[in-house]
N, C-alpha and C positions, 0 to 999 in steps of 0.2 A: 504494500500500500504506500503510495507516495505521501510525503508529508505536506500538510496544508500551508506551511510557511512560504513555499514557492508561490502559491496562488495569492496569498496576502501581499507579498512583496511586489508581484507583477501588477496587481490591481492598484496598489497605492502609488507605485512608481509611474504607471500609465496616467493616472489622474494628475500627478504632479507635473508630468511632461506635456499635459494637455493633448494626449492622443485621443482619437475618435473611437478606435476599437482596440481590443487586445485579443491575442490568440493564445490559448493554453491547451495542453494535452487533453485528450478525451479520456476521462475516467469518471466513475460514479461520484467520487469525492468532489472533483471540480464542477461537475454538472449540478450536484446537490447544493454546493455553496453558492454558485452563480445563480441558481434558480431562487434561492433565498434572497440574495441581493436584488434580483429582479422584482420579486414580490414586495420587498421593502422600498423599492423605488430608487435604488442607488445606480442601477444600470437600466438602459431602456430596451435592450433586446439581447436575447441569447439564441444563437443559431449553431447548428452543427455544420461542419464543412471539412475542407481539406487544408493542407498547408498553404495552397495558393489563394483560395477564396472561400467565403462562407456560402457554400452550395449544398443544401441538404440532399439533392438528387445525386451528387457526386460522392457524398459521404458513404453511402451503402456500397458503392462499387470500389471504393478505396480500401487499401490494406489497413491493418490495425495501426501500423506505424505512421500512416499518412493522415489519420483522423484527428481533427482538432475541434475545439469549441471556440466560437467567435462571440465576443460580448461587446455591445455598443455602450460606451460610457455616457453618462448623463451630466450635463452642465446647466446651471441656472445663472443668468446674468453674467456669463463668461467666468463663472467660478465653479469648481467641481462640487458635485453634490456630496461625494464621499470625501471626508477630510482625513480620516485616520482608520486604518484597519490593522489590528494587531492580534497576535496569538495570545491565548490564555493558557491553553494546554500545550506544553512543550514536550519534546521527546524525553528530556531528562526528568520532567515532572508532569505527569498527567493529572488533569483536574476533572474528577467525576463528581457529579452532584445528584442528590436525590430530589424528589419533588418539593420537599420543604425548603431545601437550599435554593432551588430555582425560583421558588416563590419569593424568597428573601431578596435575591438580586433584581428580580423584576419589580418589586415593590419599594426599592430604594434603600435596602439594607445590605451590608457587606456579608458575604458568606465565604468561609475559608479565606483565601487570599484574593478573592475577586471583588473588585469594586462594584457598586450597584450600577445598573444601567440608567443612563440619563434620558432626557427627552430626545426622541428621534434616533436612539441608539439601539442596536440589535446585538444579540449573541447567538452564535451558531452552535447547535447541540447535535451530537451524533448519538443516536440511541441504538439499542440492540434489536429493536423492532425492524424487520426487513422491509415492511410496507412503508414505514415512516422513519427511514434511517437518518435523514438529514432534515432537521427542523429548526425554526427560530425558537428562542427560549420561551416566549409566550405561548407559541403553539404547543411545545412540549408540555408546558404547564397545564394547558387546557386538556390535553390528551392524557395527562398524568403519567408521563414517561420520563424516567431519569436517564442520564447519560453523561457523556464526556463533553464539557464545554470547550469547543475548539478555538473559536476566535470571536472578536467583537468588531463592529463597524459603526462609525458615526460620521 
């Protein structure tokens, strides 16, 4: 399983460099995190494609090594919508939270070493449920699913 720090760094650096789109490797982790960013309004479009272009029709014909995910970044008044994206759970120290701890960070209180979520801020949670593997913290709280808090975006 690839580490999410690569995706966090790519997204944050692309926003800082004012790129219109980013291209990342195609895997379930990147697709899950980018779909959460799409639902939260940080990116405007997520499309499957190849190395050369975002073309879903070419995606299925391409080999596994050629498949990519293209995401269109979102700007408002020539300023990036996403200001900061950082890891919470690191390879050296994984951060797992149960439902009560997720409720604490979503309602403005610290849990373990994680600061509470502010206004317009999201946290990405990876659960053990295969149907809902990648969720935003508030969605995981509604479904009463615990898991690993991977990263946060604001």
